[in-house]
C-alpha positions as CSV (number, residue, x, y, z in Angstrom):
1,X,-3.0,-17.2,12.3
2,X,-5.4,-16.2,15.3
3,X,-6.7,-12.8,15.8
4,X,-8.8,-12.4,19.3
5,X,-9.4,-8.4,18.9
6,X,-11.1,-7.1,16.0
7,X,-13.4,-4.1,15.6
8,X,-15.1,-1.7,13.4
9,X,-14.2,1.9,14.2
10,X,-14.9,5.3,14.1
11,X,-12.6,8.2,14.8
12,X,-13.9,11.4,16.6
13,X,-13.4,13.4,13.5
14,X,-15.3,11.1,11.4
15,X,-13.4,8.7,9.6
16,X,-14.5,5.3,9.8
17,X,-12.3,2.2,9.1
18,X,-14.4,-1.3,8.5
19,X,-11.8,-3.4,10.3
20,X,-9.1,-2.9,13.1
21,X,-7.4,-5.9,14.2
22,X,-5.2,-5.8,16.9
23,X,-2.0,-8.6,16.8
24,X,0.8,-8.6,19.4
25,X,0.1,-5.1,20.2
26,X,0.1,-4.0,16.7
27,X,-2.9,-2.1,15.2
28,X,-4.0,-3.3,11.6
29,X,-6.5,-1.8,9.3
30,X,-8.8,-2.8,6.5
31,X,-11.2,-1.2,4.5
32,X,-13.1,-2.8,2.0
33,X,-13.8,-1.2,-1.9
34,X,-15.5,-1.9,-4.4
35,X,-13.9,0.5,-7.1
36,X,-11.6,-1.1,-9.6
37,X,-8.3,1.7,-8.5
38,X,-8.6,2.4,-4.8
39,X,-7.0,6.1,-4.0
40,X,-5.6,7.3,-1.1
41,X,-8.2,9.3,0.9
42,X,-8.3,11.8,3.8
43,X,-9.9,9.2,5.9
44,X,-7.4,6.7,5.3
45,X,-5.0,9.1,6.8
46,X,-6.8,10.1,9.7
47,X,-7.3,6.6,10.5
48,X,-3.7,5.9,10.2
49,X,-2.6,8.7,12.6
50,X,-5.7,8.9,15.1
51,X,-5.4,4.8,15.7
52,X,-2.1,4.7,15.5
53,X,-1.9,2.0,12.7
54,X,1.1,0.0,11.8
55,X,-0.2,-1.1,8.4
56,X,-3.4,-0.6,6.5
57,X,-4.7,-3.3,3.7
58,X,-7.2,-2.1,1.2
59,X,-9.5,-4.7,-0.3
60,X,-10.7,-4.8,-3.7
61,X,-12.4,-6.8,-6.5
62,X,-9.3,-6.3,-8.9
63,X,-6.1,-8.3,-9.8
64,X,-3.1,-6.3,-8.8
65,X,-1.9,-5.7,-5.5
66,X,0.1,-2.2,-5.4
67,X,1.5,0.5,-2.4
68,X,-0.7,3.6,-2.0
69,X,1.6,5.0,0.5
70,X,4.3,3.8,2.8
71,X,1.7,2.0,5.3
72,X,-1.2,1.5,3.2
73,X,-1.8,-1.4,0.5
74,X,-3.8,-2.2,-2.0
75,X,-4.7,-5.8,-2.1
76,X,-6.6,-8.0,-4.6
77,X,-9.4,-10.2,-2.9
78,X,-7.6,-13.3,-4.7
79,X,-4.1,-12.4,-2.8
80,X,-5.1,-11.7,0.8
81,X,-4.5,-14.7,1.9
82,X,-1.0,-14.9,0.8
83,X,-0.5,-11.5,1.6
84,X,-1.8,-11.6,5.3
85,X,0.2,-14.9,5.8
86,X,3.5,-12.7,4.9
87,X,2.8,-9.6,6.0
88,X,1.1,-10.1,9.5
89,X,3.1,-12.8,10.3
90,X,6.1,-10.1,10.9
91,X,4.0,-8.3,13.1
């Protein structure tokens, strides 16, 4: 997977996104969390809408991966390579 465009992004409303990647004209966001159970936040909602994200991945040090929202998935750091391979190849 070759990614040529990657950014930190803040919206005009103050929401921040740790990493914004553009791939094949689609925008994918990444948030990095240290908590044991990341939750869907207002900032994530704003980033999804303002940045028109196709998907948002929330990376954390836990062991389970789970869906937070239709376009938001919490991903354990250990499973990140497999998730990226399966999810980003379809974009």
